[in-house]
SEVO-454811 format. One record per residue (C-alpha): residue number from 1; x, y, z. Coordinates in steps of 0.1 Angstrom, whole numbers. Layout:
     i      px      py      pz
   NUM       X       Y       Z
...
! end
This chain:
     i      px      py      pz
     1    1088     553    1111
     2    1073     585    1099
     3    1060     615    1119
     4    1023     615    1127
     5     999     644    1127
     6     965     649    1142
     7     935     640    1121
     8     912     670    1124
     9     881     650    1112
    10     883     624    1139
    11     891     631    1175
    12     921     614    1191
    13     933     598    1159
    14     965     604    1139
    15     974     602    1102
    16    1008     592    1087
    17    1030     618    1072
    18    1027     622    1035
    19    1060     607    1022
    20    1053     617     986
    21    1062     653     994
    22    1096     664     982
    23    1124     667    1008
    24    1133     703    1015
    25    1162     698    1040
    26    1182     670    1056
    27    1181     687    1090
    28    1164     715    1109
    29    1197     735    1108
    30    1199     731    1070
    31    1163     744    1067
    32    1170     775    1089
    33    1202     783    1070
    34    1182     781    1037
    35    1155     805    1051
    36    1181     830    1064
    37    1200     829    1031
    38    1168     836    1011
    39    1158     865    1034
    40    1192     881    1030
    41    1190     878     992
    42    1156     895     992
    43    1167     922    1016
    44    1195     931     993
    45    1171     936     963
    46    1151     968     960
    47    1157     977     997
    48    1193     986     991
    49    1187    1000     956
    50    1183    1037     964
    51    1173    1046     929
    52    1141    1024     931
    53    1113    1046     946
    54    1088    1033     972
    55    1056    1021     957
    56    1026    1044     955
    57    1004    1021     975
    58    1029    1021    1004
    59    1033    1059    1002
    60     994    1062    1004
    61     994    1039    1035
    62    1021    1061    1051
    63    1000    1092    1044
    64     970    1077    1060
    65     988    1063    1090
    66    1023    1077    1094
    67    1029    1057    1126
    68    1034    1025    1106
    69    1065    1039    1089
    70    1097    1022    1098
    71    1129    1035    1081
    72    1166    1033    1076
    73    1189    1056    1057
    74    1180    1039    1023
    75    1142    1044    1029
    76    1147    1081    1037
    77    1167    1086    1005
    78    1139    1067     985
    79    1113    1091     999
    80    1130    1120     982
    81    1126    1104     947
    82    1089    1112     942
    83    1066    1141     950
    84    1044    1118     972
    85    1074    1106     990
    86    1084    1142     998
    87    1048    1147    1011
    88    1053    1116    1034
    89    1087    1129    1045
    90    1072    1163    1054
    91    1043    1146    1073
    92    1068    1124    1092
    93    1088    1155    1102
    94    1056    1173    1112
    95    1045    1144    1134
    96    1081    1142    1148
    97    1084    1106    1138
    98    1118    1112    1122
! end
C-alpha cells in the first residue's frame, strides 16, 4: 500500500504515490541525518574560510539595510578584506549594530 495524496484537480479525491521516484531514505530519521550532515558540510565551506571575502551583492544589501546583517567572528574578519566591507563595518558601528 502506498501513500496517497490529494488530487488538486478533483475535490475529495486522492492519487497514488508515484512509485517510480528514486528512494532517498529508508526512514525519516535517515532523511534528517542526511539533511543535517549536508548543512554542516556547506556551513564549513566559505563561511569558515576567513580569506574569502563577502560577495559584493551582499555588501550592497548590507549598505542599503544594515539591520539585516547577522554576524559571527568570521563574518567580521571577512568585512575587513575589502573596501566596501570596511564601509559596511563603519556603518554597522555607526548604527550601533555591532
